[in-house]
Each structure stands twice: as C-alpha cells, then as structure tokens.
C-alpha positions as CSV (number, residue, x, y, z in Angstrom):
1,M,-26.7,-41.7,15.9
2,C,-26.4,-38.0,14.8
3,Y,-23.3,-36.4,13.6
4,G,-21.6,-34.3,16.2
5,L,-23.5,-35.8,19.1
6,F,-21.7,-38.0,21.6
7,T,-23.6,-40.8,23.3
8,V,-22.5,-44.0,25.1
9,K,-24.0,-45.9,22.2
10,S,-21.9,-44.1,19.7
11,A,-18.7,-44.7,21.7
12,Y,-19.6,-48.4,22.0
13,Y,-19.9,-48.7,18.2
14,L,-16.7,-46.8,17.7
15,A,-15.0,-49.3,20.1
16,L,-16.4,-52.2,18.1
17,S,-15.1,-50.8,14.9
18,N,-11.6,-50.5,16.5
19,V,-11.8,-54.1,17.5
20,A,-12.7,-55.1,14.0
21,S,-9.8,-53.2,12.6
22,D,-7.5,-54.8,15.1
23,S,-8.7,-58.2,14.1
24,A,-8.0,-57.5,10.5
25,S,-4.4,-56.4,11.2
26,S,-3.5,-59.0,13.9
27,S,-3.5,-62.7,14.0
28,V,-5.5,-62.6,17.3
29,S,-8.8,-60.8,17.8
30,S,-8.5,-58.3,20.7
31,G,-12.0,-59.0,21.7
32,E,-11.2,-62.7,22.0
33,V,-8.1,-61.9,24.0
34,W,-9.9,-59.7,26.5
35,K,-12.8,-62.2,26.9
36,K,-10.4,-65.0,27.7
37,L,-8.2,-62.9,29.9
38,W,-10.9,-61.6,32.3
39,N,-12.3,-65.2,32.6
40,L,-8.9,-66.6,33.6
41,P,-9.1,-68.7,36.8
42,V,-6.3,-66.6,38.5
43,L,-6.1,-63.9,41.1
44,P,-7.2,-60.4,40.0
45,K,-3.6,-59.0,40.3
46,L,-2.4,-61.5,37.8
47,K,-5.2,-60.8,35.4
48,H,-4.2,-57.1,35.6
49,F,-0.6,-58.0,34.9
50,I,-1.5,-60.1,31.9
51,W,-3.7,-57.3,30.6
52,K,-0.7,-54.9,30.8
53,C,1.5,-57.4,29.0
54,C,-1.1,-57.9,26.2
55,S,-1.6,-54.1,25.9
56,D,2.1,-53.4,25.7
57,A,1.8,-51.3,28.8
58,L,4.5,-53.0,30.8
59,A,7.3,-50.6,31.7
60,V,10.1,-52.3,29.7
61,R,13.0,-50.2,28.4
62,S,12.0,-50.3,24.8
63,L,8.8,-48.6,25.7
64,L,10.5,-46.1,28.0
65,V,12.9,-45.1,25.3
66,K,9.9,-44.2,23.0
67,R,8.6,-42.0,25.8
68,N,12.0,-40.4,26.3
69,I,12.1,-41.6,29.9
70,V,15.4,-43.5,29.4
71,S,18.0,-43.3,26.7
72,N,19.2,-46.9,26.7
73,G,16.7,-49.6,25.7
74,K,19.0,-52.6,26.3
75,C,18.0,-55.3,28.7
76,P,19.7,-54.6,32.1
77,L,20.2,-58.3,32.8
78,C,21.9,-59.6,29.7
79,N,22.6,-56.4,27.7
80,S,22.3,-58.4,24.5
81,A,19.0,-57.2,23.2
82,D,16.3,-54.5,23.6
83,E,14.1,-55.1,26.6
84,T,10.8,-55.8,25.1
85,V,8.0,-57.6,26.9
86,I,8.8,-60.8,24.9
87,H,12.5,-60.5,25.7
88,A,12.0,-59.8,29.4
89,L,9.6,-62.7,30.0
90,F,10.8,-65.3,27.6
91,H,14.0,-64.8,25.8
92,C,16.4,-63.1,28.3
93,N,19.0,-65.6,29.5
94,F,17.5,-65.7,33.0
95,A,13.9,-65.9,31.9
96,A,14.7,-68.8,29.5
97,D,16.5,-70.7,32.3
98,V,13.5,-70.2,34.6
99,W,11.1,-71.6,32.0
100,L,13.3,-74.7,31.6
101,A,13.5,-75.2,35.4
102,S,9.8,-74.9,35.8
103,S,7.3,-77.7,35.5
104,F,6.7,-76.7,31.8
105,R,10.3,-77.7,30.8
106,L,9.9,-75.1,28.0
107,C,12.7,-74.1,25.7
108,T,11.5,-70.5,24.9
109,Q,13.6,-70.4,21.7
110,S,11.0,-72.6,20.1
111,L,8.0,-70.4,21.0
112,A,6.0,-69.0,18.1
113,G,4.5,-65.5,18.3
114,S,5.6,-61.9,17.6
115,S,3.8,-60.4,20.6
116,F,2.9,-61.4,24.2
117,K,-0.7,-61.4,23.1
118,D,0.1,-64.1,20.5
119,M,2.0,-66.2,23.0
120,F,-0.7,-65.9,25.5
121,M,-3.4,-67.1,23.1
122,N,-1.2,-69.9,21.8
123,F,-0.8,-71.2,25.4
124,L,-4.5,-71.0,26.0
125,K,-5.0,-73.2,22.9
126,L,-2.6,-75.8,24.3
127,A,-4.0,-75.6,27.9
128,P,-6.7,-78.3,27.4
129,S,-4.0,-80.8,26.5
130,F,-2.6,-80.6,30.1
131,P,-3.9,-83.1,32.7
132,D,-5.4,-80.2,34.7
133,K,-6.2,-77.2,32.4
134,V,-7.0,-74.8,35.3
135,D,-3.8,-75.6,37.2
136,A,-1.7,-75.3,34.0
137,I,-3.2,-71.8,33.5
138,I,-2.5,-70.8,37.1
139,Q,1.1,-72.0,36.8
140,W,1.8,-70.3,33.4
141,V,0.4,-66.9,34.6
142,T,2.2,-67.2,37.9
143,L,5.5,-68.0,36.3
144,V,5.3,-65.0,34.0
145,W,4.5,-62.8,37.0
146,Q,7.3,-64.2,39.0
147,I,9.9,-63.6,36.3
148,W,8.9,-60.0,36.0
149,K,8.9,-59.6,39.8
150,V,12.5,-61.1,40.1
151,R,13.7,-58.9,37.3
152,N,12.5,-55.8,39.1
153,Q,14.1,-56.9,42.4
154,F,17.4,-57.3,40.6
155,I,17.2,-53.9,38.8
156,F,15.8,-51.7,41.5
157,Q,16.8,-53.5,44.8
158,H,20.1,-55.0,43.6
159,A,18.9,-58.5,44.7
160,N,20.8,-61.6,43.6
161,L,19.4,-63.6,40.7
162,S,18.8,-67.1,42.0
163,L,17.2,-69.7,39.7
164,Y,16.5,-72.0,42.6
165,D,14.9,-69.2,44.8
166,T,12.9,-68.1,41.8
167,I,11.4,-71.6,41.3
168,Q,10.7,-71.8,45.0
169,S,8.8,-68.5,44.9
170,F,7.0,-69.6,41.8
171,Y,5.7,-72.8,43.6
172,R,4.6,-70.7,46.6
173,G,2.8,-68.4,44.1
174,V,1.0,-71.3,42.5
175,Q,-0.1,-72.5,46.0
176,E,-1.5,-69.0,46.7
177,G,-3.3,-69.1,43.3
178,R,-4.8,-72.5,44.0
179,L,-6.0,-71.4,47.4
180,G,-7.4,-68.1,46.0
181,I,-9.4,-69.8,43.3
182,S,-10.7,-72.9,45.2
183,G,-11.0,-71.3,48.6
184,E,-9.6,-74.5,50.1
185,K,-6.2,-75.5,51.2
186,S,-4.4,-76.9,48.3
187,K,-2.4,-80.1,48.3
188,P,1.3,-79.9,49.2
189,L,3.4,-78.8,46.2
190,D,5.9,-81.1,44.6
191,P,9.6,-80.1,45.2
192,P,11.1,-77.8,42.6
193,V,12.1,-79.4,39.3
194,P,15.5,-81.0,39.6
195,L,18.0,-78.4,38.5
196,N,20.5,-81.0,37.4
197,I,18.6,-81.6,34.2
198,V,17.9,-78.0,33.4
199,L,19.5,-77.0,30.1
200,P,20.7,-73.4,29.6
201,A,18.5,-72.2,26.8
202,T,20.4,-69.2,25.5
203,N,24.0,-70.0,25.9
204,T,24.9,-73.3,24.2
205,C,28.6,-73.0,25.4
206,R,27.7,-73.2,29.1
207,Y,28.5,-76.4,30.9
208,K,27.0,-77.5,34.2
209,I,29.4,-78.8,36.8
210,Y,28.1,-80.4,40.0
211,T,30.4,-80.7,43.1
212,N,30.4,-82.2,46.5
213,G,32.7,-82.9,49.4
214,V,32.5,-85.5,52.1
215,W,34.6,-85.2,55.3
216,N,35.2,-87.3,58.4
217,S,35.8,-85.1,61.5
218,V,37.7,-87.8,63.3
219,S,40.3,-88.8,60.6
220,C,40.0,-85.4,58.7
221,L,39.9,-87.6,55.6
222,G,37.2,-87.5,52.9
223,G,36.5,-87.3,49.3
224,R,35.5,-84.8,46.6
225,G,33.3,-85.4,43.6
226,V,32.9,-83.4,40.3
227,M,30.4,-84.2,37.5
228,V,30.5,-82.3,34.2
229,R,27.6,-82.2,31.7
230,N,27.2,-80.2,28.6
231,Y,24.3,-77.9,27.7
232,K,22.2,-80.9,26.5
233,G,22.8,-82.7,29.9
234,K,25.1,-85.3,28.3
235,F,28.0,-86.7,30.3
236,V,31.4,-85.0,29.6
237,V,33.7,-86.0,32.4
238,A,33.6,-87.1,36.1
239,K,36.3,-86.9,38.7
240,C,36.7,-88.1,42.3
241,K,39.6,-87.5,44.7
242,H,40.5,-88.8,48.1
243,G,42.3,-86.5,50.5
244,C,42.4,-84.7,53.8
245,S,41.1,-81.3,54.8
246,D,40.5,-79.3,57.9
247,S,36.8,-78.8,57.8
248,A,33.6,-80.0,55.9
249,M,33.3,-76.6,54.3
250,A,36.9,-76.6,53.2
251,M,36.3,-80.0,51.5
252,E,33.3,-78.5,49.7
253,A,35.4,-75.5,48.6
254,E,38.2,-77.9,47.4
255,A,35.6,-79.7,45.3
256,I,34.7,-76.4,43.6
257,R,38.4,-75.7,43.1
258,D,38.8,-79.2,41.5
259,A,35.9,-78.3,39.2
260,L,37.5,-75.1,38.0
261,L,40.9,-76.8,37.5
262,L,39.2,-79.6,35.5
263,A,37.2,-77.1,33.4
264,R,40.4,-75.2,32.7
265,S,42.2,-78.3,31.6
266,I,39.6,-79.2,29.0
267,K,39.2,-75.6,27.9
268,L,35.6,-74.9,29.0
269,D,35.0,-71.2,29.0
270,C,31.4,-70.7,30.2
271,I,30.4,-72.8,33.2
272,S,27.8,-73.0,36.0
273,I,29.0,-74.6,39.2
274,F,26.5,-76.2,41.5
275,S,27.1,-77.1,45.2
276,D,24.8,-78.1,48.1
277,C,26.9,-76.1,50.5
278,K,24.6,-73.0,50.8
279,T,26.9,-70.9,53.0
280,L,29.8,-71.4,50.6
281,I,27.8,-70.5,47.5
282,A,26.3,-67.5,49.3
283,H,29.9,-66.3,50.1
284,L,31.1,-66.9,46.5
285,I,28.1,-64.9,45.2
286,N,28.2,-61.9,47.5
287,A,30.9,-62.5,50.1
288,H,28.4,-61.6,52.9
289,S,28.4,-65.0,54.7
290,S,31.3,-66.0,56.9
291,L,33.7,-68.9,56.3
292,D,35.8,-70.9,58.7
293,W,39.5,-70.3,58.6
294,A,40.2,-73.5,56.7
295,S,38.1,-72.4,53.8
296,V,39.5,-68.9,53.3
297,M,42.6,-69.9,51.4
298,V,40.7,-72.3,49.1
299,V,38.2,-69.6,48.3
300,S,41.1,-67.3,47.5
301,D,42.3,-69.8,44.9
302,I,38.7,-70.1,43.6
303,R,38.5,-66.4,43.0
304,E,41.8,-66.4,41.1
305,L,40.7,-69.3,38.9
306,V,37.4,-67.6,38.1
307,G,39.3,-64.8,36.4
308,E,40.5,-67.2,33.8
309,F,37.0,-67.9,32.4
310,S,34.6,-65.8,30.3
311,S,31.7,-66.7,32.6
312,V,31.4,-68.6,35.9
313,V,28.1,-68.8,37.7
314,F,27.8,-70.3,41.2
315,M,24.5,-71.8,42.2
316,Y,23.1,-73.6,45.2
317,I,21.4,-77.0,44.7
318,P,19.7,-79.1,47.3
319,K,21.5,-82.3,48.4
320,M,18.7,-84.5,47.0
321,L,19.4,-83.0,43.5
322,N,23.2,-83.4,43.8
323,K,23.4,-87.2,44.1
324,E,25.9,-87.9,41.4
325,A,28.5,-85.6,42.8
326,H,27.8,-86.9,46.3
327,V,28.3,-90.5,45.3
328,L,31.6,-89.6,43.6
329,A,32.7,-87.9,46.8
330,R,31.4,-90.6,49.1
331,G,33.0,-93.4,47.0
332,A,36.4,-91.6,47.0
333,S,36.2,-91.4,50.8
334,L,35.2,-95.0,51.5
335,L,37.3,-96.6,48.8
336,S,40.3,-94.2,49.2
337,I,40.5,-93.7,45.5
338,S,41.1,-90.9,43.0
339,S,39.9,-91.4,39.5
340,V,38.8,-89.6,36.3
341,W,36.2,-90.9,33.8
342,W,36.7,-89.3,30.3
343,V,34.7,-91.2,27.8
344,N,32.3,-93.5,29.7
345,P,30.6,-92.3,32.9
346,P,30.9,-94.3,36.2
347,S,28.7,-97.4,36.4
348,F,26.2,-95.8,38.8
349,V,25.4,-93.1,36.2
350,V,24.5,-95.8,33.6
351,N,22.9,-98.1,36.1
352,P,21.3,-96.1,39.0
353,S,20.1,-99.4,40.6
354,L,23.6,-99.9,41.9
355,L,23.1,-97.1,44.4
356,K,20.3,-99.0,46.1
357,R,22.7,-101.8,46.9
358,R,25.2,-99.4,48.4
359,D,27.9,-101.3,46.7
360,F,30.4,-98.5,46.0
361,A,33.0,-100.8,44.4
362,A,30.4,-101.8,41.7
363,C,29.3,-98.1,41.3
364,F,32.9,-97.1,40.4
365,E,33.7,-99.9,37.9
C-alpha cells in the first residue's frame, strides 16, 4: 500500500485496525458482535434493529440531546432517568415489568453490562443453557423490539401502556419469527405468563391487588373478592363481602372500590389494581368505554379515592389468571359471608387442591 493512495485493500486494513482498537478498549470485540449478530436466526428487520442498538444508533433522547435535536434527555415514560438504550429497553419501569412478565422472568436490575452490546453478548453466552437455543434467541430479540415499538406508540401516538397487550403482541411476534425462520407453521403459543405472579421490578413500594365480583341477576345478590400481595408476591390481606348490586359490572366496580378502601386503611400508597372486567378497566384508564347506569356512581367514588394515593394503576387480567379473587367473590356469594384475612391467607391459597373439590366452606376456613 502506497502513502496517499486509496484502495479497497487499504480501507479494509484500516477497518481491521479500528476493530482491534475497539477490542482493546471494550470488553466485547466488535468483530465478534457483528459476526454473531448477522448470523442470528431472526427476521432481517430484527437483525437491523439489534445492529442499531449495538451501534448506539437508536434515537433515544440522550443521543438526540447530544445532536441538539431535543433539549430534554429524560425518559418520557418514567421521567426518572436519561433515556439511554439500556434504560429504554431494560431499566425503565415499563420495560422492567415487561421482562418480568415475559417467559424469561427476568429482573433487569440484576443484569450486568454497561452497554447494550455487552448485554446482548452476555445473553448469547447464556442461550445454549435454554432448552431450545434458537427459540430463546427469537424470543429475546422479539421482546427487545416489542418494548421499543410500544414505547414509540406511547410517545408518538399517545397509545395506552398495557402490560398484558404488550405480552400478547410479543407472543404474536415470536410466532411470526418462528414461521419466518422455519418456513413452517409453528405450534400454538402458550398463553401469556400469568400476570398475578409478576413482581414490579423498579418500584418496591407497589402492591398488587386483584379484584372480582360475582352477581346473580335473579336475586341481585352476589359477592366481591379482594386479594392483596406485596411486591414479592407474598400474601398481605384478603377480603370478601356479600351484598347486593344492580348489575354485574356494578359489582365488579364495587370490588375495585373495596380494594381502594382496604388499601387506604392499611396505608398502601402505590398500588396496581387488576380486574377481569375489560370494559370497566378500559373506562377507568381512558373513559372511552360506556358503563351501565348502576356503575356510574361507583366509578365516581373510585376516581375520588384514587386521588388519595401517590400512584394507582388499573390493569386488565384474564379470568383464568384471577382465580383467587374469583374464589373469594364466589364464596362470599354462595356462603353469604363477609370476612377479612389479615395474617394467614384463606385455606384455598395454602391448599389449592380444595378448589378441585368445590367445597367452598373448606376453602374459607
């Protein structure tokens, strides 16, 4: 190579020297990263996304501030830290909860790595330990992509942040990835990970409260159930109440009101309330869905109570994942009882086999 003369060969050797210098200053060789990245068993669009993440080319606010495009580098979701690639995809409150709700059951606070590139390579080292290495890679890459996609929908389209909907979209993305790689129809996906054992990763003060209402249209009688667990998923308190109401939705709303009153009485300040009444939760989140006349006054009470807490999040949960609250409500209705469990949980929580016998009296001992 002659001085002052540009050739493809000279550019290639210059690139190699840059890779060498990168390797000396980083814990991960760039050449190794790119080789593994472009050989990933995922769709091309996902490879390109991971490349942007590894190259620090993702349009996060910390980067936009450096380029004088925006003046505020704070995360628009949590406003508690600068929006870096690592923060947006792993450490932001919403991202951390998504990782915990996913099949990885990952607490992102424990992740090692100062850059996305480090985290990516650390995962690839662990991938062989999964039962299906290829499928684990498809899921990891798809989940990172899905978190970024939902963030953008919230920021630019003002869409609601829904943990359940995000996990559903993630599973659909995994199915698309499996189909794209194998060329064959993939097996049906398992249902989303039960949200009732998801632990909030970034707010250790947040408690999870599960609610349910059961109503008989003939007698207008029914029951309400409330189950409270702490951030570790440990039992805190449970409550059931027998009573009358004017509609099934009103009974569901009264269960949520019971939850707020119970939380206030034991001085809980940051709570997430789950219900399997999708219409009611949608109304509490954005007030777009309609309610029957019997629920309107109860919802008014709920909104007043919400103002007494630092943080209240309403979330929809499928019925199959809300069994404890349902059993409490069903038992209150059938046995015509109202009760509170402060120290020890109801028998069916300790011994789930009681539910199979449908012996509600034994379940509530």
